[in-house]
GUDRENZA-23055 format. One line per 2 residues: number of its first residue (from 1); their letters; for each residue z, y, x of N, C-alpha, C. Coordinates in steps of 0.2 Angstrom, whole numbers, plus 5000, padded with zeros to 4 digits. Layout:
# GUDRENZA-23055
NUM> A> Z Y X Z Y X Z Y X  ...
This chain:
# GUDRENZA-23055
1> XX> 5026 4855 4958 5027 4863 4955 5028 4863 4949  5034 4868 4947 5036 4869 4939 5033 4874 4936
3> XX> 5034 4873 4930 5031 4879 4926 5035 4885 4925  5034 4888 4924 5038 4895 4925 5041 4896 4918
5> XX> 5047 4898 4917 5050 4898 4912 5051 4906 4908  5051 4906 4901 5051 4914 4900 5045 4914 4896
7> XX> 5044 4921 4894 5037 4925 4894 5035 4929 4897  5029 4930 4897 5027 4935 4903 5029 4943 4901
9> XX> 5031 4947 4906 5033 4953 4904 5028 4957 4902  5021 4956 4904 5016 4958 4902 5015 4958 4895
11> XX> 5016 4952 4890 5015 4954 4884 5020 4956 4880  5026 4958 4883 5030 4963 4879 5032 4971 4882
13> XX> 5028 4970 4888 5030 4977 4891 5028 4983 4886  5022 4983 4883 5020 4988 4878 5024 4991 4873
15> XX> 5029 4986 4870 5033 4987 4866 5041 4988 4868  5041 4988 4874 5049 4991 4876 5048 4998 4876
17> XX> 5054 5000 4873 5057 5006 4872 5058 5009 4879  5057 5014 4881 5059 5018 4888 5065 5018 4889
19> XX> 5070 5017 4886 5077 5016 4889 5077 5007 4892  5074 5002 4888 5074 4996 4889 5071 4995 4898
21> XX> 5065 4999 4895 5061 5000 4904 5065 5000 4909  5069 5007 4908 5075 5009 4914 5080 5003 4914
23> XX> 5081 5000 4910 5088 4995 4911 5086 4990 4915  5078 4988 4914 5074 4983 4917 5073 4985 4923
25> XX> 5072 4991 4927 5071 4992 4933 5078 4991 4937  5082 4992 4935 5089 4990 4937 5089 4983 4938
27> XX> 5088 4980 4933 5089 4972 4934 5084 4969 4940  5077 4972 4938 5073 4970 4943 5074 4971 4950
29> XX> 5079 4976 4951 5079 4978 4958 5085 4974 4961  5090 4972 4956 5096 4969 4958 5092 4961 4959
31> XX> 5089 4959 4956 5085 4951 4958 5082 4953 4964  5077 4957 4966 5074 4958 4972 5078 4958 4979
33> XX> 5085 4961 4977 5090 4962 4983 5092 4956 4984  5094 4951 4980 5097 4945 4983 5092 4940 4986
35> XX> 5086 4941 4988 5082 4940 4993 5085 4942 5001  5089 4948 5000 5091 4951 5007 5096 4947 5009
37> XX> 5100 4942 5005 5105 4938 5008 5102 4933 5012  5095 4932 5013 5092 4927 5018 5091 4932 5023
39> XX> 5094 4930 5028 5093 4935 5035 5088 4931 5039  5083 4929 5041 5079 4926 5045 5079 4928 5051
41> XX> 5077 4923 5057 5079 4924 5063 5071 4926 5067  5066 4927 5065 5059 4929 5066 5056 4932 5060
43> XX> 5051 4936 5063 5045 4936 5056 5039 4932 5058  5035 4932 5052 5031 4927 5051 5031 4925 5044
45> XX> 5027 4918 5043 5027 4915 5037 5032 4908 5036  5034 4907 5030 5038 4902 5027 5033 4895 5028
47> XX> 5035 4890 5030 5031 4884 5029 5036 4879 5029  5034 4872 5025 5038 4866 5028 5036 4865 5034
49> XX> 5042 4863 5037 5042 4861 5043 5035 4856 5047  5036 4851 5043 5031 4845 5046 5024 4848 5045
51> XX> 5022 4853 5042 5015 4857 5042 5014 4861 5047  5018 4862 5052 5016 4868 5056 5018 4863 5063
53> XX> 5012 4862 5068 5014 4860 5074 5021 4863 5077  5023 4859 5082 5031 4860 5085 5029 4867 5089
55> XX> 5023 4869 5092 5021 4875 5096 5020 4881 5093  5020 4881 5087 5018 4886 5084 5024 4887 5079
57> XX> 5030 4885 5080 5035 4885 5075 5040 4890 5080  5044 4894 5075 5051 4897 5078 5056 4892 5079
59> XX> 5061 4894 5084 5066 4887 5085 5070 4888 5081  5070 4894 5077 5077 4893 5072 5073 4896 5065
61> XX> 5078 4896 5060 5075 4898 5053 5080 4905 5050  5085 4903 5049 5092 4909 5047 5097 4909 5051
63> XX> 5100 4916 5052 5104 4919 5055 5110 4915 5051  5114 4913 5057 5121 4910 5054 5121 4902 5051
65> XX> 5115 4898 5053 5117 4892 5051 5115 4888 5057  5118 4881 5057 5115 4877 5063 5109 4875 5063
67> XX> 5106 4874 5069 5100 4870 5069 5099 4864 5066  5105 4860 5065 5106 4855 5062 5106 4855 5055
69> XX> 5106 4861 5052 5106 4862 5046 5100 4859 5042  5102 4858 5035 5096 4853 5030 5090 4859 5029
71> XX> 5092 4866 5028 5085 4870 5028 5081 4869 5034  5085 4869 5040 5081 4869 5048 5077 4864 5048
73> XX> 5080 4858 5043 5074 4852 5046 5069 4851 5042  5070 4856 5034 5064 4856 5030 5059 4861 5030
75> XX> 5063 4867 5033 5056 4873 5034 5057 4877 5040  5052 4881 5042 5051 4885 5048 5048 4891 5047
77> XX> 5048 4893 5052 5044 4900 5052 5039 4900 5056  5033 4900 5055 5025 4899 5059 5022 4906 5060
79> XX> 5017 4904 5061 5012 4910 5061 5009 4914 5055  5009 4920 5055 5008 4923 5048 5002 4921 5044
81> XX> 5003 4920 5038 4997 4918 5033 4994 4924 5029  4997 4930 5031 4995 4936 5027 4987 4937 5028
83> XX> 4984 4939 5023 4977 4939 5023 4973 4943 5028  4977 4948 5029 4972 4953 5034 4973 4950 5042
85> XX> 4976 4945 5042 4976 4942 5049 4970 4937 5050  4968 4936 5044 4961 4930 5042 4955 4933 5039
87> XX> 4956 4939 5038 4950 4942 5034 4944 4942 5039  4937 4940 5036 4931 4939 5040 4931 4937 5046
89> XX> 4930 4940 5052 4929 4936 5058 4936 4936 5061  4941 4939 5060 4949 4938 5061 4951 4931 5061
91> XX> 4947 4926 5056 4949 4921 5056 4948 4915 5062  4943 4919 5066 4942 4914 5072 4942 4918 5078
93> XX> 4947 4923 5078 4948 4928 5084 4954 4924 5087  4956 4924 5093 4960 4923 5096 4966 4929 5096
95> XX> 4969 4930 5091 4974 4934 5092 4981 4932 5091  4985 4936 5092 4994 4936 5090 4996 4933 5083
97> XX> 4996 4928 5081 4999 4928 5074 5006 4923 5075  5007 4924 5080 5014 4918 5082 5020 4922 5078
99> XX> 5025 4917 5076 5032 4920 5074 5033 4926 5080  5036 4931 5077 5038 4938 5082 5046 4937 5082
101> XX> 5049 4940 5088 5056 4941 5088 5058 4949 5087  5054 4953 5087 5056 4961 5085 5050 4962 5081
103> XX> 5052 4967 5078 5047 4972 5074 5041 4975 5079  5044 4978 5085 5040 4982 5090 5034 4975 5090
105> XX> 5035 4968 5093 5030 4965 5093 5025 4963 5089  5028 4963 5081 5024 4961 5076 5019 4969 5075
107> XX> 5021 4975 5075 5017 4981 5074 5013 4982 5079  5015 4981 5084 5009 4980 5092 5004 4976 5089
109> XX> 5007 4970 5088 5002 4964 5087 4995 4966 5081  4998 4970 5077 4993 4973 5071 4986 4977 5074
111> XX> 4991 4982 5076 4986 4987 5082 4982 4983 5086  4984 4978 5089 4980 4975 5095 4974 4973 5091
113> XX> 4976 4968 5086 4971 4965 5082 4965 4968 5080  4966 4975 5077 4962 4980 5073 4958 4981 5080
115> XX> 4960 4984 5085 4957 4986 5090 4952 4980 5092  4953 4975 5094 4948 4970 5095 4942 4968 5091
117> XX> 4946 4969 5084 4940 4967 5079 4936 4972 5078  4938 4978 5078 4933 4985 5077 4930 4985 5083
119> XX> 4931 4984 5089 4927 4984 5094 4921 4978 5094  4923 4973 5091 4918 4967 5092 4914 4968 5086
121> XX> 4916 4970 5079 4915 4968 5073 4912 4974 5067  4916 4979 5070 4915 4984 5068 4909 4989 5064
123> XX> 4907 4985 5058 4901 4986 5055 4900 4989 5047  4896 4993 5045 4897 4993 5038 4896 4988 5033
125> XX> 4901 4988 5028 4903 4981 5024 4902 4984 5017  4899 4981 5012 4899 4981 5004 4906 4984 5002
127> XX> 4911 4980 5005 4917 4980 5002 4922 4985 5005  4919 4989 5011 4922 4996 5011 4924 4999 5007
129> XX> 4929 5005 5007 4930 5010 5002 4925 5014 5001  4924 5015 4996 4917 5021 4995 4917 5026 4999
131> XX> 4924 5031 5001 4924 5036 5004 4923 5035 5012  4922 5029 5012 4921 5029 5020 4915 5030 5024
133> XX> 4911 5034 5019 4903 5037 5022 4906 5045 5023  4911 5046 5021 4913 5053 5022 4912 5057 5030
135> XX> 4911 5063 5030 4910 5065 5038 4917 5065 5041  4918 5064 5046 4926 5062 5049 4929 5056 5048
137> XX> 4925 5051 5047 4928 5045 5045 4928 5042 5051  4925 5044 5056 4926 5041 5063 4921 5034 5065
139> XX> 4919 5033 5072 4914 5028 5074 4921 5023 5078  4917 5017 5080 4922 5012 5082 4927 5016 5087
141> XX> 4924 5021 5093 4927 5022 5099 4934 5027 5095  4932 5030 5089 4937 5034 5086 4942 5030 5085
143> XX> 4943 5026 5080 4947 5020 5078 4951 5017 5083  4948 5014 5089 4952 5011 5093 4957 5017 5097
145> XX> 4954 5022 5098 4958 5028 5101 4964 5030 5097  4963 5030 5092 4968 5032 5087 4974 5028 5088
147> XX> 4971 5020 5086 4976 5015 5086 4979 5016 5092  4978 5016 5098 4982 5018 5104 4987 5022 5103
149> XX> 4986 5028 5101 4989 5033 5100 4996 5031 5096  4994 5027 5090 4998 5025 5087 5004 5019 5090
151> XX> 5001 5016 5095 5006 5012 5099 5010 5014 5103  5008 5020 5104 5013 5025 5109 5020 5026 5105
153> XX> 5017 5027 5098 5024 5028 5093 5027 5023 5092  5025 5018 5092 5029 5012 5088 5036 5010 5092
155> XX> 5037 5010 5097 5044 5009 5099 5050 5014 5096  5045 5019 5094 5051 5027 5092 5052 5027 5085
157> XX> 5046 5023 5082 5045 5023 5074 5050 5019 5071  5052 5014 5075 5056 5008 5072 5064 5010 5073
159> XX> 5067 5009 5066 5073 5012 5066 5079 5008 5071  5085 5011 5072 5090 5008 5078 5095 5004 5073
161> XX> 5097 5005 5065 5099 5000 5062 5099 4993 5061  5101 4988 5063 5100 4980 5062 5097 4980 5054
163> XX> 5100 4983 5048 5100 4982 5043 5092 4986 5041  5089 4990 5044 5083 4992 5043 5078 4988 5046
165> XX> 5080 4983 5052 5074 4979 5055 5076 4971 5053  5081 4970 5052 5082 4962 5052 5075 4960 5047
167> XX> 5073 4953 5049 5068 4950 5046 5070 4947 5038  5067 4950 5032 5068 4946 5026 5062 4946 5023
169> XX> 5061 4942 5017 5056 4941 5015 5057 4945 5007  5049 4948 5006 5050 4952 4999 5041 4950 4996
171> XX> 5044 4950 4990 5037 4950 4986 5034 4956 4987  5027 4956 4988 5021 4960 4989 5018 4962 4985
173> XX> 5020 4960 4979 5015 4962 4974 5016 4962 4968  5022 4963 4965 5027 4962 4959 5024 4968 4953
175> XX> 5021 4964 4949 5018 4968 4942 5019 4964 4936  5019 4966 4930 5020 4963 4924 5017 4955 4924
177> XX> 5012 4955 4926 5009 4947 4924 5011 4943 4929  5015 4944 4935 5020 4939 4937 5028 4940 4938
179> XX> 5027 4943 4933 5036 4942 4931 5037 4939 4924  5042 4934 4924 5043 4930 4918 5050 4932 4915
181> XX> 5051 4935 4910 5058 4937 4906 5060 4932 4901  5066 4933 4900 5070 4928 4894 5072 4933 4890
183> XX> 5074 4929 4884 5078 4933 4879 5073 4937 4874  5067 4934 4874 5061 4938 4871 5059 4932 4863
185> XX> 5059 4936 4858 5060 4932 4851 5053 4935 4849  5048 4931 4845 5046 4933 4840 5041 4938 4841
187> XX> 5035 4934 4843 5029 4937 4842 5028 4943 4848  5032 4941 4853 5031 4947 4860 5037 4953 4859
189> XX> 5040 4951 4853 5044 4958 4853 5052 4957 4854  5054 4961 4856 5061 4962 4860 5066 4963 4855
191> XX> 5072 4960 4853 5075 4961 4848 5079 4968 4852  5081 4974 4847 5085 4979 4850 5091 4978 4852
193> XX> 5092 4981 4859 5098 4982 4863 5099 4975 4865  5094 4971 4868 5095 4964 4871 5092 4966 4877
195> XX> 5096 4965 4881 5093 4966 4889 5089 4960 4890  5085 4962 4895 5080 4957 4898 5082 4955 4905
197> XX> 5081 4949 4906 5082 4945 4912 5078 4943 4913  5077 4942 4921 5073 4939 4925 5073 4932 4924
199> XX> 5067 4929 4921 5069 4920 4923 5065 4917 4927  5059 4919 4928 5055 4918 4934 5049 4923 4936
201> XX> 5047 4921 4944 5042 4926 4946 5037 4922 4951  5033 4923 4950 5026 4918 4952 5021 4924 4957
203> XX> 5017 4920 4960 5014 4923 4963 5015 4926 4971  5019 4920 4973 5022 4922 4980 5018 4921 4988
205> XX> 5011 4919 4985 5008 4916 4990 5006 4922 4997  5007 4929 4994 5005 4934 5000 5012 4935 5002
207> XX> 5018 4931 5001 5024 4934 5002 5025 4932 5010  5028 4937 5014 5029 4935 5022 5036 4937 5025
209> XX> 5037 4936 5030 5045 4937 5031 5043 4943 5038  5046 4949 5037 5045 4956 5040 5049 4960 5041
211> XX> 5049 4965 5044 5055 4970 5046 5058 4974 5039  5063 4973 5036 5066 4974 5031 5064 4983 5029
213> XX> 5062 4988 5034 5060 4994 5032 5053 4994 5029  5050 4989 5033 5042 4989 5030 5041 4985 5025
215> XX> 5046 4980 5022 5044 4976 5016 5048 4981 5011  5052 4984 5012 5056 4985 5003 5051 4991 5001
217> XX> 5047 4991 4996 5044 4994 4992 5045 4994 4985  5044 4998 4982 5045 4998 4975 5039 4995 4972
219> XX> 5039 4992 4967 5033 4988 4965 5029 4993 4961  5022 4990 4960 5017 4994 4955 5021 4994 4950
221> XX> 5025 4989 4947 5027 4992 4939 5030 4996 4939  5034 5000 4944 5037 5006 4944 5035 5011 4948
223> XX> 5032 5010 4953 5031 5015 4958 5026 5021 4955  5029 5027 4956 5028 5034 4955 5027 5039 4960
225> XX> 5022 5042 4961 5021 5047 4966 5027 5052 4964  5027 5057 4969 5033 5062 4967 5038 5061 4967
227> XX> 5042 5056 4968 5048 5054 4968 5052 5056 4976  5056 5060 4973 5062 5063 4982 5064 5057 4985
229> XX> 5064 5058 4992 5067 5053 4995 5075 5052 4995  5078 5046 4997 5086 5046 4998 5087 5046 4991
231> XX> 5093 5051 4992 5099 5052 4987 5099 5058 4982  5091 5060 4984 5090 5066 4979 5086 5064 4973
233> XX> 5088 5066 4966 5086 5062 4960 5080 5067 4958  5075 5063 4954 5070 5068 4952 5072 5073 4947
235> XX> 5067 5078 4948 5069 5084 4942 5064 5087 4939  5065 5089 4933 5060 5092 4930 5057 5098 4932
237> XX> 5051 5102 4933 5050 5108 4937 5053 5114 4934  5054 5119 4937 5057 5126 4935 5053 5128 4929
239> XX> 5046 5129 4930 5043 5132 4923 5042 5128 4918  5047 5123 4916 5047 5118 4912 5047 5121 4905
241> XX> 5051 5127 4904 5052 5128 4897 5046 5133 4895  5042 5135 4901 5037 5139 4899 5031 5135 4897
243> XX> 5031 5129 4897 5026 5124 4896 5024 5123 4890  5018 5123 4888 5015 5121 4879 5020 5114 4877
245> XX> 5021 5111 4872 5024 5106 4869 5021 5100 4873  5013 5100 4871 5008 5093 4876 5011 5092 4882
247> XX> 5011 5100 4886 5013 5097 4893 5018 5096 4893  5024 5098 4891 5031 5096 4891 5032 5088 4890
249> XX> 5027 5085 4886 5027 5079 4884 5025 5074 4890  5020 5078 4892 5017 5074 4898 5021 5074 4905
251> XX> 5023 5080 4905 5029 5081 4912 5034 5077 4909  5038 5076 4905 5043 5072 4903 5041 5064 4903
253> XX> 5036 5062 4902 5034 5055 4902 5033 5054 4910  5031 5059 4916 5031 5058 4921 5039 5057 4925
255> XX> 5043 5062 4923 5048 5063 4925 5054 5057 4923  5053 5053 4918 5056 5048 4915 5053 5042 4920
257> XX> 5047 5041 4921 5044 5035 4925 5047 5037 4933  5049 5043 4933 5051 5044 4941 5058 5042 4941
259> XX> 5061 5043 4936 5069 5040 4938 5068 5032 4936  5065 5028 4933 5063 5021 4934 5063 5020 4942
261> XX> 5058 5023 4945 5057 5020 4953 5062 5023 4956  5065 5028 4953 5073 5028 4958 5078 5021 4956
263> XX> 5079 5020 4949 5083 5016 4948 5082 5010 4951  5076 5008 4953 5074 5002 4956 5076 5003 4964
265> XX> 5076 5009 4966 5077 5009 4974 5084 5008 4973  5088 5011 4970 5096 5012 4969 5098 5004 4969
267> XX> 5094 4999 4966 5097 4994 4964 5094 4989 4968  5089 4991 4973 5086 4984 4977 5088 4986 4984
269> XX> 5089 4993 4987 5088 4994 4992 5095 4998 4994  5096 4993 5000 5103 4993 5004 5104 5001 5008
271> XX> 5110 5004 5008 5110 5012 5010 5105 5012 5017  5107 5008 5022 5102 5009 5027 5095 5012 5026
273> XX> 5093 5008 5022 5084 5007 5020 5083 5015 5015  5087 5014 5010 5089 5020 5006 5088 5027 5008
275> XX> 5093 5028 5013 5094 5035 5018 5088 5036 5023  5085 5032 5024 5081 5031 5029 5076 5038 5029
277> XX> 5076 5042 5035 5072 5047 5035 5064 5045 5037  5059 5049 5033 5053 5047 5032 5050 5041 5032
279> XX> 5054 5036 5027 5054 5030 5026 5046 5029 5022  5045 5032 5019 5038 5033 5013 5032 5033 5020
281> XX> 5033 5038 5025 5028 5038 5028 5027 5034 5033  5032 5031 5037 5032 5026 5040 5029 5019 5037
283> XX> 5029 5018 5031 5027 5012 5028 5020 5013 5028  5017 5019 5024 5011 5022 5023 5008 5020 5028
285> XX> 5009 5023 5034 5005 5023 5042 5005 5015 5044  5009 5012 5044 5009 5005 5045 5004 5002 5040
287> XX> 5003 5003 5033 5001 4999 5029 4992 5002 5032  4991 5007 5033 4984 5009 5036 4981 5005 5042
289> XX> 4987 5006 5047 4985 5002 5052 4980 4996 5051  4982 4992 5046 4981 4986 5044 4971 4986 5041
291> XX> 4970 4991 5039 4963 4992 5036 4961 4999 5037  4962 5002 5043 4959 5009 5045 4952 5009 5045
293> XX> 4947 5003 5047 4941 5002 5047 4938 5003 5040  4940 4999 5036 4939 4998 5030 4940 5004 5025
295> XX> 4944 5009 5027 4946 5015 5022 4943 5021 5027  4942 5021 5033 4940 5026 5037 4946 5029 5040
297> XX> 4944 5034 5043 4949 5037 5049 4953 5042 5047  4951 5045 5043 4954 5050 5038 4961 5051 5035
299> XX> 4962 5045 5031 4968 5042 5029 4974 5040 5035  4970 5038 5040 4975 5035 5045 4978 5042 5050
301> XX> 4971 5045 5051 4974 5053 5055 4979 5056 5050  4978 5057 5043 4983 5061 5041 4989 5057 5040
303> XX> 4991 5050 5041 4997 5047 5041 5001 5049 5047  4997 5049 5053 4999 5050 5059 5001 5057 5060
305> XX> 4999 5062 5057 4999 5070 5056 5005 5070 5052  5006 5066 5046 5013 5067 5042 5019 5065 5047
307> XX> 5018 5060 5050 5022 5058 5055 5025 5064 5062  5020 5067 5063 5021 5072 5068 5024 5078 5065
309> XX> 5022 5079 5058 5027 5084 5054 5033 5084 5053  5036 5076 5051 5043 5074 5051 5047 5072 5057
311> XX> 5044 5074 5063 5046 5071 5069 5055 5073 5071  5055 5080 5068 5063 5083 5071 5067 5078 5066
313> XX> 5063 5075 5060 5070 5072 5056 5069 5064 5058  5065 5062 5062 5063 5055 5064 5067 5054 5071
315> XX> 5066 5058 5075 5070 5058 5082 5071 5066 5084  5076 5068 5081 5081 5074 5082 5081 5076 5090
317> XX> 5078 5083 5090 5078 5085 5098 5073 5082 5102  5068 5079 5099 5063 5076 5103 5057 5079 5103
319> XX> 5052 5080 5106 5044 5081 5105 5041 5074 5105  5037 5076 5099 5032 5070 5098 5027 5069 5101
321> XX> 5026 5062 5103 5020 5061 5108 5014 5063 5107  5013 5063 5102 5007 5066 5097 5006 5074 5097
323> XX> 5002 5076 5100 5002 5083 5099 4996 5086 5095  4995 5091 5092 4988 5094 5089 4988 5100 5091
325> XX> 4982 5104 5092 4982 5111 5092 4979 5113 5087  4978 5120 5086 4979 5125 5079 4972 5120 5077
327> XX> 4966 5121 5081 4959 5120 5079 4960 5113 5076  4964 5107 5080 4963 5100 5078 4966 5100 5070
329> XX> 4972 5104 5069 4975 5103 5063 4970 5106 5057  4968 5112 5060 4963 5115 5053 4957 5108 5052
331> XX> 4954 5106 5057 4948 5101 5056 4952 5096 5053  4956 5094 5052 4959 5088 5051 4962 5090 5041
333> XX> 4965 5095 5041 4965 5099 5035 4958 5098 5031  4951 5101 5035 4948 5102 5031 4943 5095 5028
335> XX> 4944 5091 5033 4940 5084 5031 4946 5079 5026  4951 5081 5026 4957 5078 5022 4955 5081 5015
337> XX> 4954 5089 5014 4953 5092 5009 4947 5089 5004  4941 5088 5009 4936 5085 5006 4937 5077 5004
339> XX> 4941 5075 5008 4942 5067 5006 4947 5066 5000  4951 5071 4998 4955 5070 4992 4950 5071 4986
341> XX> 4946 5078 4987 4942 5079 4983 4936 5074 4981  4935 5069 4985 4931 5064 4982 4934 5059 4981
343> XX> 4940 5058 4983 4945 5053 4980 4946 5053 4972  4948 5060 4970 4948 5061 4965 4944 5059 4960
345> XX> 4936 5061 4962 4931 5060 4959 4929 5053 4957  4931 5048 4963 4931 5040 4962 4936 5038 4956
347> XX> 4942 5041 4958 4948 5038 4953 4946 5040 4944  4943 5047 4944 4941 5048 4937 4936 5044 4935
349> XX> 4932 5043 4939 4927 5038 4936 4928 5032 4937  4932 5029 4939 4935 5021 4939 4939 5020 4932
351> XX> 4942 5027 4930 4946 5027 4925 4941 5027 4918  4937 5032 4919 4932 5033 4912 4928 5026 4912
353> XX> 4926 5021 4917 4919 5016 4915 4925 5009 4916  4932 5010 4917 4937 5004 4918 4933 4999 4923
355> XX> 4932 5003 4930 4932 5000 4936 4938 4997 4940  4936 4991 4942 4943 4988 4947 4940 4990 4954
357> XX> 4944 4988 4959 4944 4991 4966 4936 4988 4968  4933 4993 4972 4926 4994 4974 4922 4992 4970
359> XX> 4923 4996 4963 4918 4996 4959 4917 4990 4954  4923 4985 4954 4921 4979 4951 4922 4981 4943
361> XX> 4917 4976 4940 4914 4978 4933 4917 4972 4929  4921 4973 4925 4925 4967 4920 4919 4965 4913
363> XX> 4917 4960 4914 4913 4959 4908 4907 4955 4912  4900 4954 4907 4894 4951 4909 4890 4955 4912
365> XX> 4883 4953 4913 4878 4957 4918 4876 4962 4911  4877 4962 4905 4875 4967 4900 4879 4974 4903
367> XX> 4886 4972 4901 4892 4976 4905 4890 4980 4909  4889 4976 4915 4887 4978 4923 4881 4983 4921
369> XX> 4875 4981 4918 4868 4987 4919 4871 4993 4914  4876 4992 4909 4876 4998 4904 4880 5003 4909
371> XX> 4886 4999 4913 4889 5003 4918 4886 5007 4923  4882 5003 4926 4878 5006 4931 4873 5012 4927
373> XX> 4870 5011 4923 4866 5017 4918 4870 5022 4919  4876 5022 4917 4880 5026 4914 4883 5030 4921
375> XX> 4884 5028 4926 4886 5030 4932 4879 5034 4935  4873 5031 4937 4866 5032 4938 4866 5042 4934
377> XX> 4867 5041 4926 4867 5048 4924 4872 5053 4927  4879 5050 4927 4884 5055 4931 4881 5056 4936
379> XX> 4878 5051 4942 4876 5054 4947 4871 5061 4947  4867 5060 4943 4863 5065 4942 4866 5072 4942
381> XX> 4871 5070 4937 4874 5077 4934 4878 5079 4938  4881 5076 4944 4884 5078 4950 4880 5081 4954
383> XX> 4875 5078 4956 4870 5082 4961 4868 5088 4958  4866 5089 4954 4864 5094 4949 4868 5101 4949
385> XX> 4876 5100 4951 4880 5104 4952 4878 5109 4959  4876 5104 4963 4876 5108 4970 4872 5115 4970
387> XX> 4875 5120 4974 4871 5127 4973 4865 5129 4977  4863 5123 4982 4855 5123 4984 4853 5116 4987
389> XX> 4847 5116 4988 4845 5108 4990 4849 5106 4995  4851 5109 5001 4855 5104 5005 4861 5102 5002
391> XX> 4864 5106 4998 4871 5103 4995 4869 5098 4991  4865 5098 4987 4863 5093 4983 4861 5086 4986
393> XX> 4858 5087 4992 4857 5080 4996 4862 5079 4998  4866 5083 5001 4874 5081 5003 4875 5076 4998
395> XX> 4877 5078 4992 4881 5076 4986 4877 5068 4983  4870 5069 4985 4870 5063 4984 4871 5056 4988
397> XX> 4871 5059 4994 4872 5054 5001 4880 5053 4999  4884 5056 4997 4891 5054 4996 4893 5052 4990
399> XX> 4889 5051 4985 4890 5048 4980 4893 5041 4981  4900 5040 4977 4903 5035 4979 4901 5027 4977
401> XX> 4896 5026 4973 4894 5021 4971 4886 5019 4974  4886 5014 4976 4877 5013 4978 4877 5005 4979
403> XX> 4871 5005 4978 4868 4996 4979 4868 4995 4984  4865 4999 4990 4865 4997 4998 4870 4999 5003
405> XX> 4870 4997 5009 4874 5000 5014 4871 5005 5017  4875 5010 5019 4872 5016 5023 4875 5017 5029
407> XX> 4871 5020 5034 4874 5019 5041 4881 5024 5041  4885 5023 5043 4891 5028 5043 4890 5031 5049
409> XX> 4887 5030 5055 4885 5034 5061 4882 5039 5059  4878 5039 5056 4872 5045 5053 4875 5050 5048
411> XX> 4879 5048 5044 4882 5052 5039 4886 5056 5039  4891 5054 5045 4898 5059 5047 4895 5063 5051
413> XX> 4888 5064 5055 4888 5069 5059 4883 5075 5053  4884 5074 5048 4881 5079 5043 4886 5085 5042
415> XX> 4882 5091 5044 4884 5097 5044 4887 5100 5037  4892 5099 5034 4891 5099 5026 4893 5108 5026
417> XX> 4890 5109 5019 4890 5117 5018 4897 5117 5017  4900 5124 5018 4908 5125 5018 4910 5126 5009
419> XX> 4908 5125 5005 4909 5125 4997 4904 5122 4994  4907 5119 4987 4901 5116 4984 4901 5109 4984
421> X> 4902 5105 4989 4901 5099 4990 4906 5095 4986
């Protein structure tokens, strides 16, 4: 193992002008696109050949090279090592982790894995998403049934173009602390007009070989919501001229970041991926299949519903296999509205108290107790805002931070007041 050359991007990022950040979006995208030159033959994880028993190896490695090539003698594609295939009891389950030849085989394997795990082991866990206890988040049977509905869509959701489904490797978590850059001089400062170049990228342990259309995501470093798909460019809102100066600054900042998001896409994604209809919707849905129990059924239901809404663009002239009655759509939208409300509360509190995922506290025990006391005060204020005793009771039950687990089969059956929760 060699030492990464250059300096960490996180050490210089705050001092980079906006223009330099935009230029680096293109540079980083072009660097990532070079990975697409390696077209593998199967989906799975990359291993040294001698570390994998012959029965678990894919017979070939890369398209267009001889089986006798030196690369084939040193490396191979084996069972997927991605964390979600080994998390908790999945480690001991006899599930399909082998190299897959088709995107459909891979996508079905994930859904079947989760169906089996939920059926056997689906119980509350301290590391479940805090909003997992909201009404409508589903029991075991609900999750298994919805995953079955998803599998009926899998063959249709897979795009037809080879460039969209070919097996490629992609870094799964590219952020400023695992990218090293060169031409950095003097205490973390970048000389004016000196373009940054990528010198090293670390933390590849989560990388795997997967379908191109599911792999190619804009990294957290540049990812922004509200970016139009395909060749449409981000635009300022129509009411921009009527905003106050402070509002304009905030809107312009978001607009520039969306431009940087689009610059990365343009540099990194080949046109068959860049122009895909409902690309984000397909990626989001497949991501949620992997964690539907942990995050609850509402986000998964909404991801399926968005596919239903985009169906005419995905498969023009056909009928979506999953249909929703007007009543089902109303119920789904109501549950999702509540989920969004509580998600916003959770995100606001995480920002205010500088909390990590699942309420992780940075610092020592004293810091933990200080934050816990602050959150308890926030809870009292939040509960007191309820308009009556029943609403206050429900608000207390649905508070996102707790020291003990609560039974998700009890809370989802609560009948919530129509407003004020």
